[in-house]
Structures are given as structure tokens and as C-alpha cells.
C-alpha positions as CSV (number, residue, x, y, z in Angstrom):
1,M,31.0,-26.4,-49.5
2,N,31.6,-22.8,-48.6
3,D,29.9,-19.9,-50.4
4,A,32.9,-19.1,-52.6
5,D,33.0,-22.7,-53.9
6,K,29.3,-22.7,-54.5
7,V,29.6,-19.5,-56.7
8,R,32.5,-21.0,-58.7
9,F,30.6,-24.3,-59.2
10,L,27.3,-22.8,-60.2
11,D,28.8,-20.1,-62.5
12,A,30.9,-22.7,-64.4
13,P,30.3,-22.5,-68.1
14,I,28.4,-25.2,-69.9
15,S,30.5,-27.2,-72.3
16,Q,30.0,-30.1,-74.7
17,G,31.9,-32.3,-72.4
18,G,29.3,-32.1,-69.7
19,L,26.9,-29.8,-67.9
20,F,29.7,-28.3,-65.8
21,G,32.7,-29.2,-67.9
22,D,35.8,-30.0,-65.8
23,T,34.4,-28.3,-62.7
24,V,32.9,-31.5,-61.2
25,E,36.2,-33.3,-61.7
26,S,38.0,-30.4,-60.2
27,F,35.8,-30.4,-57.1
28,A,36.1,-34.2,-56.8
29,Q,39.9,-33.8,-56.8
30,Q,39.7,-31.1,-54.2
31,F,37.5,-33.1,-51.9
32,S,39.7,-36.2,-52.3
33,A,42.7,-34.0,-51.3
34,V,40.9,-32.8,-48.2
35,K,40.0,-36.4,-47.3
36,E,43.6,-37.6,-47.8
37,Q,44.8,-34.7,-45.6
38,T,42.3,-35.6,-42.9
39,E,43.4,-39.3,-43.0
40,A,47.0,-38.3,-42.8
41,I,46.7,-36.0,-39.9
42,S,44.7,-38.7,-38.0
43,H,47.9,-40.8,-38.0
44,I,49.9,-37.9,-36.5
45,L,47.5,-36.8,-33.8
46,P,46.9,-39.1,-30.8
47,R,43.6,-41.0,-31.0
48,R,40.7,-40.1,-28.7
49,E,38.8,-43.2,-27.9
50,S,35.9,-41.3,-26.3
51,T,33.9,-38.2,-27.0
52,A,32.9,-37.8,-23.4
53,P,33.4,-34.3,-22.0
54,R,36.8,-33.6,-20.5
55,P,37.0,-33.8,-16.7
56,S,36.9,-30.4,-15.1
57,T,40.3,-29.2,-13.8
58,S,38.7,-27.3,-10.9
59,R,38.5,-30.5,-9.0
60,A,41.0,-33.4,-9.3
61,P,39.6,-36.8,-10.2
62,P,40.3,-39.8,-8.0
63,A,43.9,-40.9,-7.9
64,P,44.7,-44.0,-10.0
65,R,44.7,-47.3,-8.0
66,Q,48.2,-48.5,-7.2
67,P,48.9,-51.9,-8.8
68,R,49.7,-54.7,-6.5
69,A,53.2,-55.3,-7.7
70,S,55.0,-52.1,-8.4
71,S,58.6,-51.0,-7.8
72,N,57.9,-47.9,-10.0
73,P,55.3,-45.6,-8.4
74,T,53.5,-43.3,-10.7
75,P,55.7,-40.2,-11.0
76,V,54.2,-36.8,-10.3
77,K,56.1,-33.8,-11.6
78,A,55.0,-30.4,-10.5
79,H,56.4,-26.9,-10.8
80,P,57.5,-25.5,-7.4
81,Q,55.0,-22.7,-7.9
82,A,52.2,-24.7,-9.4
83,A,48.6,-23.9,-8.3
84,P,45.0,-24.4,-9.2
85,R,44.6,-20.8,-10.3
86,K,44.4,-19.9,-13.9
87,R,48.0,-19.5,-14.8
88,T,49.1,-16.5,-16.9
89,P,51.1,-16.9,-20.1
90,K,54.1,-15.5,-18.3
91,D,54.2,-18.6,-16.0
92,R,54.5,-21.1,-18.9
93,D,56.5,-18.5,-21.0
94,E,59.2,-18.1,-18.4
95,E,62.6,-19.3,-19.8
96,T,65.4,-21.1,-17.9
97,D,67.8,-18.8,-16.3
98,V,70.8,-18.3,-18.7
99,N,73.1,-18.6,-15.7
100,L,72.0,-22.1,-14.9
101,Y,73.8,-25.2,-16.2
102,Y,71.6,-27.9,-17.8
103,F,72.0,-30.1,-14.8
104,S,70.8,-27.4,-12.4
105,D,67.6,-26.6,-14.2
106,F,64.2,-27.3,-12.6
107,E,62.0,-30.1,-14.0
108,R,58.7,-29.1,-15.5
109,H,55.5,-31.1,-15.5
110,N,54.3,-29.5,-18.7
111,A,57.6,-30.6,-20.4
112,E,56.8,-34.2,-19.5
113,I,53.4,-33.9,-21.0
114,S,54.6,-32.0,-24.1
115,A,57.4,-34.5,-24.7
116,F,54.9,-37.4,-24.8
117,H,52.8,-35.6,-27.4
118,L,55.8,-34.7,-29.5
119,D,57.2,-38.2,-29.4
120,R,53.9,-39.6,-30.8
121,I,53.7,-36.9,-33.4
122,L,57.1,-37.9,-34.6
123,G,56.0,-41.5,-34.9
124,F,58.4,-42.8,-32.3
125,R,55.9,-43.7,-29.5
126,R,58.7,-44.5,-27.0
127,I,57.6,-42.3,-24.1
128,P,55.1,-43.9,-21.8
129,P,51.7,-42.1,-21.8
130,V,51.7,-38.8,-19.7
131,V,48.7,-36.7,-18.8
132,G,48.3,-33.5,-16.8
133,R,46.2,-33.3,-13.7
134,L,45.3,-31.1,-10.8
135,V,46.2,-32.9,-7.6
136,N,45.0,-32.5,-4.1
137,I,48.3,-33.1,-2.3
138,I,46.4,-33.7,1.0
139,K,43.7,-36.1,0.0
140,E,45.5,-37.8,-2.9
141,I,49.1,-38.0,-1.6
142,K,49.5,-37.3,2.2
143,D,46.3,-39.1,3.4
144,I,46.8,-42.3,1.3
145,T,50.6,-42.8,1.1
146,T,52.2,-45.6,3.0
147,D,55.5,-43.9,3.0
148,H,55.9,-42.5,6.5
149,K,59.1,-40.7,5.6
150,L,57.3,-38.8,2.8
151,V,54.5,-37.8,5.2
152,K,57.1,-36.2,7.6
153,T,58.1,-33.8,4.8
154,F,54.6,-32.1,4.6
155,Y,54.1,-28.8,6.3
156,T,52.2,-25.6,6.1
157,S,54.0,-22.5,4.7
158,P,53.9,-19.1,6.2
159,A,51.3,-18.2,3.5
160,G,49.0,-21.0,4.7
161,N,49.7,-23.3,1.7
162,W,50.4,-27.0,2.0
163,C,54.0,-28.0,0.9
164,F,56.1,-31.1,0.7
165,H,59.5,-32.0,-0.7
166,G,59.9,-35.8,-0.4
167,Q,63.2,-37.5,0.0
168,C,65.8,-37.8,-2.8
169,S,69.4,-36.9,-3.6
170,Y,68.7,-33.5,-5.2
171,Y,66.2,-30.7,-4.6
172,C,64.4,-32.5,-1.8
173,S,64.5,-29.8,0.8
174,P,62.2,-27.1,2.2
175,E,64.1,-24.6,-0.1
176,H,62.8,-26.6,-3.1
177,A,59.4,-27.7,-1.8
178,I,56.3,-28.2,-3.9
179,C,53.5,-26.0,-2.6
180,G,49.8,-25.8,-3.4
181,R,47.4,-22.9,-3.2
182,P,46.4,-23.9,-0.7
183,H,46.5,-27.7,-1.4
184,M,46.1,-28.1,-5.2
185,I,49.0,-28.4,-7.6
186,E,49.4,-29.1,-11.3
187,G,51.2,-32.3,-12.0
188,S,52.0,-34.8,-14.7
189,M,51.0,-38.5,-14.4
190,A,53.0,-41.1,-16.3
191,A,51.8,-44.6,-16.9
192,M,53.8,-47.1,-14.9
193,L,56.1,-49.5,-16.7
194,P,55.8,-53.3,-15.8
195,D,57.4,-54.2,-12.5
196,L,61.1,-55.1,-12.8
197,S,60.3,-58.7,-11.6
198,L,58.1,-59.1,-14.7
199,A,60.0,-57.1,-17.3
200,T,63.7,-56.5,-16.5
201,R,65.1,-53.2,-18.0
202,R,68.6,-52.2,-18.6
203,S,70.0,-48.7,-18.3
204,W,72.5,-47.6,-21.0
205,R,74.9,-44.7,-20.7
206,S,74.4,-42.6,-23.8
207,P,77.6,-42.3,-25.9
208,W,76.8,-38.6,-26.2
209,K,76.4,-38.1,-22.5
210,R,77.5,-34.7,-21.4
211,S,80.3,-34.3,-18.8
212,Y,78.0,-32.8,-16.1
213,S,80.9,-30.7,-15.2
214,R,81.3,-26.9,-15.1
215,S,84.8,-27.1,-16.5
216,K,85.2,-30.3,-18.5
217,L,84.0,-31.3,-22.0
218,A,82.9,-34.8,-23.0
219,M,85.0,-36.6,-25.6
220,W,82.3,-36.2,-28.3
221,E,82.5,-32.4,-27.9
222,T,86.2,-32.4,-28.9
223,D,86.5,-35.2,-31.5
224,S,84.7,-34.7,-34.7
225,N,85.3,-38.3,-35.7
226,Y,83.8,-39.6,-32.5
227,C,81.0,-41.5,-34.3
228,D,83.5,-43.8,-36.0
229,S,84.4,-45.4,-32.7
230,V,80.8,-45.6,-31.6
231,K,79.8,-47.4,-34.8
232,T,82.3,-50.2,-34.1
233,T,81.2,-50.6,-30.5
234,P,78.4,-53.0,-29.5
235,P,75.4,-52.6,-29.5
236,Y,75.8,-49.8,-32.0
237,D,77.7,-51.9,-34.5
238,Q,74.6,-53.8,-35.7
239,G,70.8,-53.5,-35.8
240,T,69.0,-50.3,-35.4
241,R,70.4,-49.1,-32.1
242,L,72.4,-46.3,-33.7
243,V,69.5,-44.8,-35.7
244,D,67.3,-45.3,-32.6
245,L,69.8,-43.1,-30.7
246,I,69.7,-40.5,-33.5
247,D,65.9,-40.5,-33.4
248,M,66.2,-39.7,-29.7
249,S,68.7,-36.9,-30.4
250,I,66.3,-35.3,-32.9
251,L,63.5,-35.5,-30.3
252,D,65.8,-33.9,-27.7
253,F,66.9,-31.1,-30.1
254,L,63.3,-30.2,-31.0
255,M,62.4,-29.8,-27.3
256,S,65.9,-28.5,-26.2
257,N,66.6,-31.3,-23.8
258,M,70.2,-31.4,-22.8
259,D,69.7,-33.7,-19.9
260,R,69.9,-37.1,-21.8
261,H,72.6,-39.0,-20.0
262,H,71.0,-42.5,-20.1
263,Y,68.2,-44.4,-21.8
264,E,66.6,-47.8,-21.0
265,T,65.6,-50.9,-22.9
266,F,63.7,-54.1,-22.1
267,E,66.3,-56.9,-21.7
268,K,64.0,-59.6,-23.0
269,F,64.4,-58.4,-26.6
270,G,68.2,-58.1,-26.6
271,N,69.4,-55.7,-29.3
272,D,66.1,-56.2,-31.2
273,T,64.5,-53.8,-28.8
274,F,63.5,-50.1,-28.7
275,L,64.7,-47.2,-26.6
276,I,62.5,-46.0,-23.8
277,H,62.6,-42.1,-23.7
278,L,62.2,-41.5,-20.0
279,D,62.8,-38.4,-17.9
280,N,62.0,-35.4,-20.1
281,G,61.3,-32.8,-17.4
282,R,64.1,-30.5,-18.3
283,A,62.9,-30.1,-21.9
284,F,61.2,-26.9,-23.2
285,G,63.3,-24.7,-20.9
286,R,64.2,-22.1,-23.5
287,Y,62.6,-21.0,-26.8
288,S,64.8,-18.0,-27.7
289,K,68.0,-20.1,-28.2
290,D,68.6,-23.5,-29.8
291,E,71.3,-25.8,-28.6
292,P,73.0,-27.3,-31.7
293,S,75.2,-29.7,-29.7
294,I,72.1,-31.8,-29.0
295,L,72.2,-32.8,-32.7
296,A,75.8,-34.1,-32.4
297,P,74.8,-37.8,-33.0
298,L,73.1,-36.8,-36.3
299,E,75.8,-34.4,-37.4
300,Q,78.7,-36.8,-36.6
301,C,77.2,-40.0,-37.8
302,C,75.1,-38.7,-40.7
303,R,72.6,-41.5,-40.4
304,V,68.9,-41.3,-40.1
305,R,65.8,-43.5,-40.7
306,R,63.9,-43.0,-43.9
307,S,60.6,-43.1,-42.0
308,T,61.9,-40.4,-39.6
309,L,63.0,-38.2,-42.5
310,L,59.6,-38.5,-44.2
311,R,57.8,-37.6,-41.1
312,L,60.0,-34.6,-40.5
313,R,59.4,-33.4,-44.1
314,L,55.6,-33.9,-43.6
315,L,55.7,-31.8,-40.5
316,S,57.5,-29.0,-42.3
317,L,54.6,-28.6,-44.8
318,P,52.2,-25.7,-44.2
319,Q,49.2,-28.0,-43.9
320,Y,50.9,-30.2,-41.4
321,R,53.1,-27.7,-39.6
322,L,54.6,-29.2,-36.5
323,S,53.5,-26.3,-34.2
324,D,49.9,-26.6,-35.4
325,V,49.8,-30.3,-34.9
326,I,51.2,-30.3,-31.4
327,R,49.0,-27.3,-30.5
328,A,46.0,-29.4,-31.5
329,S,47.3,-32.5,-29.7
330,L,48.1,-30.7,-26.4
331,S,44.6,-29.1,-26.5
332,Q,43.3,-32.5,-25.5
333,D,45.1,-32.6,-22.2
334,P,43.0,-31.8,-19.1
335,L,45.4,-29.0,-18.1
336,A,45.0,-27.2,-21.4
337,S,41.8,-25.5,-20.0
338,V,44.0,-23.9,-17.3
339,A,46.6,-22.6,-19.7
340,P,48.3,-23.9,-22.9
341,L,50.9,-26.5,-22.1
342,L,53.3,-24.8,-24.6
343,T,53.1,-21.1,-25.3
344,E,53.4,-19.7,-28.8
345,P,57.2,-18.9,-28.5
346,H,57.8,-22.5,-27.7
347,L,55.7,-23.6,-30.6
348,S,57.5,-21.3,-33.0
349,A,60.8,-22.7,-31.7
350,L,59.7,-26.2,-32.7
351,D,59.2,-25.1,-36.3
352,R,62.5,-23.3,-36.4
353,R,64.4,-26.3,-34.9
354,L,62.6,-28.7,-37.4
355,A,64.1,-26.7,-40.2
356,T,67.5,-27.0,-38.7
357,V,67.2,-30.8,-38.4
358,I,66.1,-31.1,-42.0
359,Q,68.9,-28.9,-43.2
360,T,71.4,-31.0,-41.2
361,I,70.2,-34.1,-43.0
362,H,70.4,-32.3,-46.3
363,D,74.0,-31.3,-45.5
364,C,74.8,-35.0,-44.7
365,L,73.4,-36.1,-48.1
366,Q,75.6,-33.5,-49.8
367,Q,78.7,-34.8,-48.1
368,H,78.1,-38.4,-49.2
369,Q,78.1,-39.9,-52.7
370,W,75.3,-42.3,-52.1
371,D,72.0,-41.5,-50.3
372,S,72.1,-45.0,-48.8
373,D,75.2,-44.0,-46.8
374,V,73.0,-41.5,-44.9
375,I,69.4,-43.0,-45.1
376,Y,68.7,-46.2,-43.3
377,D,65.8,-47.6,-45.4
378,D,63.3,-49.1,-43.0
379,I,60.4,-48.8,-45.4
380,T,61.7,-50.5,-48.6
381,D,58.2,-51.0,-50.0
382,Y,57.7,-47.3,-50.4
383,N,58.8,-45.6,-53.6
384,G,58.3,-41.9,-52.6
């Protein structure tokens, strides 16, 4: 109890109803409310299983052991200029060049980390766990890899820093190399999914995939009734696949991710499955501008889970503000001691975009006679 509460409690007038009248009951209600708030916020923030001190980011911990059967090596995403120095706010605060198309943007390790936290806070839990780390690219990559082609891409830059670029279709060249200072880089480590021989996955083209062209528009960008055809097309014509996709579009809008062309599912569960939200490295590129077209699935279909709407409303309340919750959640990541994973402008953008999502749902409700036409009721035992 703080000093102000003590004064109010002890100065309460004596009444015939009791020594402190209604004051005790008032304080009991106040403490119950605080307890309920604490319990509620614990469901939003990721759990911490251990109170052990956080590993120091000045020295990278040992690399995780590679599982025996793995066709999906642990991905490491690093900013081309990442380094073990204390990064200034400007580094994280830098926005995507306005002249770049969404398919030309660089991928950011802090975007992968932040996307994982945001996905959990929204209650989706469809992004495999991602954590930030400082990595010694010599001891933890070059010296232990069995990929001889990868080793050949390592070199020392004119500044004396170790660099590498790997081998891939895009951005794998000395012009887009990842360089340490001199050999340490920031990176994101994602948990590996089961080997494809154990759990087959299927890749689905998103109906709202962009054209990935500088001159052409996708069909959904020119047809306001586009969702009508989607809703009659398997697998979106039954089950929860459509509202799953709309959940993903809400996630993408909040973090300004325009690069959602495909998603994956586990084949074993058929259409009774869940979407896997992979590849979020191009999120959180801009905070000064929102991209309303990302919300096209929600706007055109006017359909949303009740549980999603309730979570969005919760995160719009002052005591559970989305920016505050994700700031607290990201503070648990090892790289948070180097610099915040998301700067304040990005956090403010989350709150602004959340208001836009809620307003879009409200507009949908106004356009339909029955709430059930818009709200997919996945928690029928809740009367709130």
C-alpha cells in the first residue's frame, strides 16, 4: 500500500457500519482489481520459466546443437551492418527507403524477433519461437559448418571485418554481405520445425498475394468483391481457414509486413490445421506510414474471430496498451540490453494501427444486419 492509500485508509471516518465503514470493502475491491489485472497480463506476456540471470550479450553463448535429422537448418537473420557495439537508436529507428518496393526491402533480424512476440501477445502462437543473439561468425558458423560452399563466401573486408554472404537466389553477393565488427553480429535464432520426413508441410499461395511487379496489380486490388470468390473456393469454403487468414492479415498490418505471399500448414491435420506464420523479416520497416491494403482480407470479407476481437479490444485499453505489453515482452530478449528491439516510434505505430483494425471491424458490423455475419464465434461459452 502506498503512502497516499495509507492516509486515505487511516483517515476514513468511523461509522456505525464498521470501524472504517466502506473503506475496507473499497480497498478489497481495489486489490482484487489489481490481482485480476496481473493475472490477465500474465496470459498476454510470454512466460519465463526461469529467473536465472540473462546471458551477457558481450559474448555469444555456445551454438545450439544441430539435430541429427534436419532439412531445415536454424535460420540466422542479421542486418548487413549488425555489430557487437551498442547500437544507437538511429540504427533501429531507420525506416525503409520510400523508393524501395516491398519485395526489394532488406530483411531484419529484430523484425523476426518482434513478430514472434507480437504473435504471442495477440494469442495466435503461430510463429515458431525466435530469440536474438550475438553470434561469432568465425567460431559459430565458419569453423563448424559442413557446407563447403558457404565457407568459400567468407572473406575479410578492407576495414578488417569478417564478412560472408552465403549462396541463394537473392542478395547473396559481396555487395550484400553480412559483416561483423570484427567478427560478431546480431542475429535471430528460430526454432527448427520437425524434419519434412517426420511432419510434411504444405505451402499455400495466399489469395491476397501481391503481384510482385512494378507495373501490375493483383486481382484483389481491383475487385472489391474478390472475397466472394475466395469464400467459395476450397479450403476457404469451410472450417476456420478464412478467419485464420484474416488473423494473419491483422498481424501483418500491425507490423506493416507486405511480403506475405505464401503460408504453410502441416498436411497431417488436413483442413483442421493452423497456419504457420513464417518469414517475417520484412516487417517493421516503416513507422511513419501505414499500409491499409494489408487489411484487404478483413475489409473485403468482413469476418473475424470473436477471440481475436476481444484480444484486440483488451490491448486497446490503457492498462493493457499494446505498445506497453510488447515493450515489456521484448525487454526479455537477450539483445534488449544492446538496444530496444523496437524503438518508440514503432511502438506508437502499433497502437495507431490497432485502432485502425478495431475501427475496420466496427465498420463491418455497421454494414451488416447481424453481428453473426461478421463475428465467427469461437468461444460460445463466453457471454461478454
